[in-house]
N, C-alpha and C positions, 0 to 999 in steps of 0.2 A: 355251711361248709359242704362242698360236694363230696359224695361218697366214693369209695374206690371203684365201684361199677361205672358211675357216671364219668370219672376221670379216664378210665380205660376206654370208654365209648367215644369220648372226646378225642383222645389220642388216635382212635381208630379211624374215625372220619376223616381227620386231617391227613392221616398217613395214606389213606386210600385216594383222596383227592390229589395229593401230591405225587402219588405213584402214577395215576392214570391221566392227570392233567398237569403234567410237568412245566408247561410253559404258562399256565394260568397263575393270576396273583391273587393272594388271599390278604385282605385288609380288615383289621379289627377296628371296631367302633363301639363306643358306649356313651354317646352323647345324647341329650334329650331330642334332638332332631338330627336326622341322618339323610343327607341329600345324595341322590344318585343321578348323575348327569352324563348325557352322551354328547361329548364335545366333538365328536368326529366330523360331522358336516360342517359346523360353524368354525371349525380350526382347519379346515381342508385336509383332514387326516393327520394333522400334527399332534393331535391329543385323542383320547378315547374315552372310555368310561372312567369316571373320577367319583370317588366316595369321599364326602367331607362332612363336617359338622356345621356348615354354614352354606348360604347360597353364594355362588360365585358369580362374578361378572362374565357375561358371555364373550367368548374369545374373539367374535367378530366386531366387538366394540358396541353392540346395540343393547345397552342395559344389562339387566341381570339374566343369568341362565335360567331358563325353564327346566325344572327338575322333577323327578319323583322324590316325594318326601316320606320317610318313615318317622312317625311320632313315637318317641320312646320315653314316656313319662316315668317309668320305673328304672331307667338307666340300665337296661339289660345289655350286657356285653354281647355283641354279635360279630360274626365273621361274614364278610362278603367275598365271594370267590368270583373275580372277573375272568371270564372265559377267554382263552386264546383261540382264535379261528382254527388253528391247525390241531387242536387237542381233540376235536370231534371228527370222526371218520364215519362215512355212511356204512351201515352194517352189511350191504351186499356189494358195494363198489368201492374201488380204491380212490376215493376222493374225499375232500372235506365235506362235512355235512352241515346244513344250516342249523343254527342254534340260537338261543337267546343270549343276552348280555352276560348273565351270571346268576348266582344264587346266594341267598343269605340264610343263616341259621344261628341259633344261640351258640355262643362259644362253649359253654358247658352243655353239651349235647348228650341226648340219649335217644333211644328208638321212639320214645313218646313225644319228643320235641317236633317242631315244625321246620319245614324247609320251603322258602319262597323263591321261586324262579321268576326272574325279571326280564321282560322285553320292553324296550323304550323305543318309540318311534318319534324322532324329532322332526316331524313334517308339518306342513301347513294343515290346519284342520279339515279343509275340503278334501284333502287326499287320505283321510283316514280309512274310508270304506275300501280303498285299494289294498289295505293290508289286514283286513279282518280274519282272512283265512291264514295268511303267513304267520301272524303274530302267534296264534294259537299252535301252529305246527312247530315253530321254533322252540317254543317252551316244551311241547310234547317230546320232541327230538332229544333235548338235554335230559329230561326226566327219565325217558326210556333208557338212555345210556347210564345214568346213574343206577337205575335198577339192574341193567346188565352187569355193571361192574360191582354189584353188591354194596353199594354205598348207601342206598336207601333201603331201609328194612320195613319199620312200621310207622314212620314218620307221617304227620299230616302235611300233605304237599299242596302248596299254593302256587297259581300262576298268575302274576301280576302284570297286566298289559297297560302301559303307560303311554299317553300322548300329551306331553307336557305343555304343548303350545295351546291345547284345547282347555279352557279354564272353567268349563261347566261339565256336567256329567255326560258320559258318551257311551253308556251300555248299549243303546240301540244302534250305534254305529258299528259295534264289535259282535254283538250276539244277535242271532236271528229273531228269537223271541225270548220271553221270560223263563222259559223252561230249558233253554240251551245249556245253561250252566249245570243244571241238574243231570242232563243227559251226558255232558262231558265228564262230570265227576264219576258217574256210573260207569262209563266205558273206559276211562283213563285214570281214575283215582285222583285227578287233579282239581282242586277248587280254584276255578278261574275267576278273576276280578278285573274289571276294567276301571282303572282309578289312577289318579296322580297322587293320592295321599293314602297311606295306610297306618294303622295303629298297632304298635307291638304291645300286646296286653302283658304277656308273660312268656315263659319258655315253652307254653303249650298252644298258644293261639295268636293269630294276626287277624285283623279285619280291616275292611276298607273304610276310608273316611270319605263322605260325599259332602 
């Protein structure tokens, strides 16, 4: 049973997200497998980011939809906030700021919990290198805004970069060398992973599956 402090923190984070990101949607999931799919391109903008407990058919009719999958063997309840484009503003200019698709965190949240910010590029594998800088920047922009709004306190912050059409490892397409993720964590506080599968261990930790 959650304690009073944890319940208060859970209410606090949802209240802040709804206050500052009023057009963004929050989806709760607690299934063993959580699929995050970007339907935008394949539906010609008729659909967007969708969170489900199963793999969906691709909206273009070409088989099943390639997705980012969170394996959740302990059936942890999580919230996924799907960001609206107009909820993020550039800190120095009056325009919408580029950002990632959304973020996930344990429903029963406290400052020792994790938050995973997700960026999905549903592009052909040979185009991946075109986005290596952009994907990291979009996650950083969202995390920066969460810090500025006082939403992130002491949470363990992950940046999950997914290219679901690439069915083998692609770290070397996103990161310059094996030490770049350590440098990024040092300077940004974000633990970046390039993966299409992640394991939710508990309310304190997530790790990539390769």
